[in-house]
N, C-alpha and C positions, 0 to 999 in steps of 0.2 A: 508579459515578459519579453524584454527586448533581446535581440540576438547578440548584442554587444555586451551583455551581462557576463562578467568574468569571475563571479564569486566562487565558482568551482573549477576554475581552469586547472587542467592537469589531473583531475580526479577520474576515477573509474567507478561507475555505479552499476549495481545489479538491481533490477526491479522485477519482482515476480508479478505476474499478471499485468505486465506493462503493455499489453497489446490493445486494450480497449478501455473505455470509460475513464475512471479516475486514474487507473494505472497508466494509460496512454498519456494523459495530461501530465502526470508526474514524470514519466520518462522524457517527454519533450521539454518539460520545464528544466530538468536537470541538464539536458543537452544545451538548452538555451543559456544556461548559466556556465557552460564551458566543459561539462563532463562528457566523456565517452560512456556509452550505455549498453548494457546487455539486458534484454528483456525476455521473459518467458511467455509462452502461450500454451494452451492445452488443445484447443480445437481449431481456432480460426487463423490459418496461415495468412489469409488476405489481410486481416486487421494488423497482424504483426508486421507484414511487409509495408503496409501504409505508414505505420509508425517509423519503421526503418527509413523509408524515403524522406519523411519529414525531418528526422534527425540528420540524415546525410545532407539535406538542404541547408542545415545550419552549420555545415562544415565539421560535424562531429562524426565519429565512428559509432556504428550500432550493430550489435550482434543479436540475432534472434535465435531462440533455442526452444524447441518443443520439450516441455518438462512437466511431469506429474509431480507437483510439490509434495504429495503424500508419500513419494518414494525417496528414501534417503539416498540411494545410489544415484538417482537422477539429479538430486540437489548437489551432491558432491561433484558429479560430472559437470554441472553448470559452473561451479566455482573454478574447476580446473580449466575448462575451455575458455572461460572469461580471462583467466590469468594468461593463457597462451596467446589469445587473439588480441586482447586489449591492454593487458597488464594486470597486476595484482589489484583486486578490488579495494577501494577505500570507503565505499558507501554501499550498504545493502538494505534495500527496502522490501519488506515482506507485505505485498499488497494483494496477492492472489486470494480470491475468496470464492466460495461456492454460491451459485445462484439458486435460491429456493423460492424466489418470488415471481419469476416470469416464465412464460411459455410452458413447456411440458414439466419443468421442474416444480412449478407451483401446484401441479396435480399429483405430485408424489405423496406417499403416506408420511405421517409425522415421523415415523421411525427412519424412513429413507432420508428425509430432510436432515434429521438430527445427525445421523451417521455421516452424511456428506459434509455437513458443517464441521464436525469433529475432525474428519480426515483431512480436509483441505485447509480450513481456517486455523484450527487449533494445532493439530499435529504438524501441518505444513509450516506454520510459523515457528513452532518449537524446533523442529528439525532444521529449518532454514536458518534460524538464528545460531544454532550450534555449528552448522557448516560455515556460516559467515564468520563466527568467532575464530575458527581455525584458519581461515584464508584471508581475512582482512589484514591490512597493514596495521602497524602500531599507530594509534591515533584514529583508527577507522571508526565508523559509526553504523549501528544497526537501528533501523526505524521500523517499528511494527505497527500494525493497524488494529485498533479496537473500535469502539462505538461509543458515542457520547452518552447514551442511556444505559450502558452496560452495568454501571454501579448505582443507577438511580431508578431504573425500572420503567417498563411500559407494558400495558395490558395486551394480551394476544398470544396465541400459541407460538407464532414465528418469533415474536419479541422475546418470549421465554427462552427459546433456543439460542437466539443471538446473544441474549444476556449471559447465558451460561458459557458459551464459547468465547465471546469477546471479553467477558470478565476474566476468564482463564488466561487469555492472552495478556491482559493488563497485569495480572498478578505475576505471571511468568516473567514478563519483560522487566518489571521493577526488581525482581530478584536477580535476573541476569545482569542488570546494570550494576548491581553490587558485586556480582561475581567477576565481572570483566574490568571494573575500575581498578587502577586509573589508566590502563593501557588502551581500552576501547570504551566508547560511549553507547548507551542504549536508551532510546526514547520511544514514546508512543504517540501516534496521532489518533484522534478520536473524532472522525467526521460525524456530523449529524445528517440533516436532510440535504443531500447533494443532488444536482440535476443528473440523474442516471437514467438508464432505459426504463427502470421501474417508475421513477417519478414522472417521466415524460409520457409513457405509454399506458401504464396500468392504473394510475390515479385518475379519478374523475376531475373535471375542472373545478368542481365545488370543493372536493377534498384538497386539491392542490392549493387553492386560494385560502382555505381555512388554515392549513398548516403554515403557509407563508405568513399569515396574519399573526400567528402565535409567536413568531420570532421577532426579537427586537430589531433586527436588521431588515425585516419585512420582505425577505426574499429567500429562495433556496440558494445554497452555495453552488459553486461551479468547480469543475475539476482543477481549474487554475488556482482557486483558493487553497485547495489541498496541496497543490504543487509548490506554491510559495512557502507554505509551512514546512514542507519537506526540505526545500532548498535551504531555508534558514537553519533548521536543525542539523543539516549536513555540513553547513559552512563553518569556517573558522570563527564567525561571530557567535556561535553557540558552543564554543570549546569548553565552557565551564558548566554546561547543562547536560545532565545525565539522570536517568531514573525519573523522568517527568512525563506527564500525560498532557498533551496540548489539545484542547477542545476546538474543533473547527465547525461551529454550528450557529453562527450568527447571534450568539448570546443566549440561546434557548436554555442552556444549563451551564453551570460553572463548576 
C-alpha cells in the first residue's frame, strides 16, 4: 500500500482491535489510503502506540482508545470521542476478536472460550454495529468480520465455537444491511488462514506447509490482503455493494 494512495481522503475510520495483527494492518492500510483513524485496544497500550506512530508517519491523525467492546457504554464513548477529536466517523470496522488459541487462553475450558467468543466477537460486533449506525454519516459503511468456514464447517471444538459465533455475525450483518439501506452500507469480510501469531507460533512447520498446499494460492494470507479488501469496501468504488460477504482466503472456499 503506497502512502500516496488517496482512495479514502477525508474519511474518518474506527477500527476495533486495531492495535495488533490483522487490525493493525487494516488501521495502517486505511491511513495509507488517506483516512484518519481511531483504534481500540484492550490490554496492550504499547501495540496501540506503535500503530499510532505508524499512522502519524503517514501524515494522518490517529486516536487510540482503551475499549471493552463487550460494554455498550464504552462503544458509545468511542464513537463520541472519535467525533470530537477526528470528526464524525464515515467508516466503522469491527475487527476486535477474542483469542482462544494462544497462550493462557488456549488452556481455558470450553465454556470459558465459548463465553469469551460470544461476549467479544458476537455481542461486540452487534453492539458496535448499532453504535456505528447511530454515529456514522449518511453514506457511511460498517464492515464486520466473519470467518470463511463459518457456513461451510471445519472439524474441531474451537472450529465449532468459531462457526457458531462467526455464523451469527454473518447473519446479523446481512440483516443489518437491509435495515440500514439505502443510507448506510454493511458488508462482511471473511478471512481464512492469515499470518497471525497463531499461524506463526503455534502451528508446526508440517501443519503450516500442509495448510498452505491446500490453498489454490499456495500461501497464507497477510494482514495487508485483508486491509486492501477493507479499503475497497470502504471506498466510493464499492458504493453499490452492501449485504455481501467477501472471502479472503486464497481461493480455499467460495
